[in-house]
C-alpha positions in Angstrom: -13.4 10.1 32.0 -12.3 12.2 34.9 -8.7 12.8 35.6 -7.7 11.7 39.1 -5.6 14.0 41.2 -2.2 12.5 42.1 -0.4 13.6 45.2 2.6 11.3 44.7 5.4 12.8 42.6 6.3 9.5 41.0 2.7 8.9 40.0 2.5 12.3 38.5 5.7 11.7 36.5 4.3 8.3 35.3 1.0 10.0 34.3 2.9 12.7 32.4 5.0 10.1 30.5 2.4 7.3 29.9 -0.9 9.2 30.3 -1.8 9.1 26.6 -1.3 6.8 23.7 1.1 7.7 20.9 -0.2 8.9 17.6 -1.4 6.4 15.1 1.1 5.4 12.3 -0.3 4.9 8.8 0.3 1.8 6.8 2.2 3.7 4.2 4.7 4.7 6.8 5.3 1.1 7.9 6.1 -0.4 4.5 8.9 0.3 2.1 9.1 -0.8 -1.5 12.6 -1.7 -2.9 13.3 -2.9 -6.4 14.8 -6.5 -6.4 18.2 -6.9 -8.0 17.8 -9.8 -10.6 21.5 -10.7 -10.3 21.6 -10.8 -6.5 21.7 -14.6 -6.2 23.6 -15.7 -9.3 27.1 -16.1 -7.7 25.8 -17.5 -4.4 26.6 -21.2 -5.2 29.8 -22.5 -3.5 30.7 -26.0 -4.7 33.3 -26.5 -2.0 30.9 -25.6 0.8 27.9 -27.4 -0.6 28.8 -30.7 1.2 27.8 -29.1 4.5 24.2 -29.0 3.5 24.0 -32.5 1.9 21.6 -34.8 3.8 21.1 -38.5 3.0 19.4 -40.9 5.3 21.6 -43.8 4.2 24.8 -41.8 5.0 23.3 -40.8 8.4 22.7 -44.4 9.3 26.1 -45.5 8.1 24.8 -47.8 5.4 
């Protein structure tokens, strides 16, 4: 491919900034391995707040 000559200063700045693609990133650099904490979800139950998530069709219809 031939480079086109640009006479416009804005076009030259765009070409300098966006004229080529960035370098390729390897899959190893995109992923991260972290050990799971086995006790992370043990104390997450809240009996006082559990009524917010209760769903019953009979209660919704007022039966």
